[in-house]
C-alpha positions, 0 to 999 in steps of 0.5 A, a space after each residue: 104881110 108882116 115884117 119882123 125884125 129882131 136886135 139886142 143880140 151879142 156876146 155875154 159872159 155866162 151868168 150875164 144878161 141880155 135884152 132882145 127886141 123884136 118889132 113887126 110892121 106891115 100888115 099887123 092890125 090882125 097880128 096876135 101871138 108874137 114870140 121867140 125860137 132859137 137854133 143853134 148850129 146842127 140843131 133844130 130850131 126850138 120854141 123859147 117863149 110866146 106871148 098873146 095880145 093880152 099879155 099871156 106868156 108861155 116859156 120853154 122849160 129850159 128858160 122859165 125863171 131866166 127869161 121874161 118876155 113882155 110886150 109894149 102897149 102898141 103891141 108890135 113890139 116884144 122884148 126878151 129879157 134873158 137873165 142868168 145866161 148859160 153857154 147852152 143858150 148860145 144860138 141864133 135867136 128868131 122872133 115871129 109875129 102870127 097873122 092868120 095862124 101863120 108865123 112870120 119870121 124875122 132873120 135872127 139875131 145871134 146870141 153868144 154866151 161864152 167866157 
C-alpha cells in the first residue's frame, strides 16, 4: 500500500506563486509515475501534471509554461511549482502515486487564487 500526503496550499493573489509538495510512503518500492490533479467545486477532477521515475513530465495545456513538476532524488517526493497563478487555478489539488497501474491519492490541499 502507498500513502500520499500533500502540503503547501494556501491563499495567493493573482500572478503570485505557490509550491506544492507531495510525499509518498509505505510500499513505494514499485511506485512509478506521480502527479497532480485538481478539482474545483461542482467540477470534475482534471489532470494537471505527471512525472515519471526518470523525470519525464507531461502537463495539461492550461498550466503549460506556468507550472513545473519536479521529483526529488529519492523518487518519493514531488513538487509542483505554480507561477503566474490565475483565479481559475483555484481548486483542491490532489497528488497521486502509481503502483502497479493503480493511482493512490492524497487527501488534497486547497489552493485559492484571489485578490
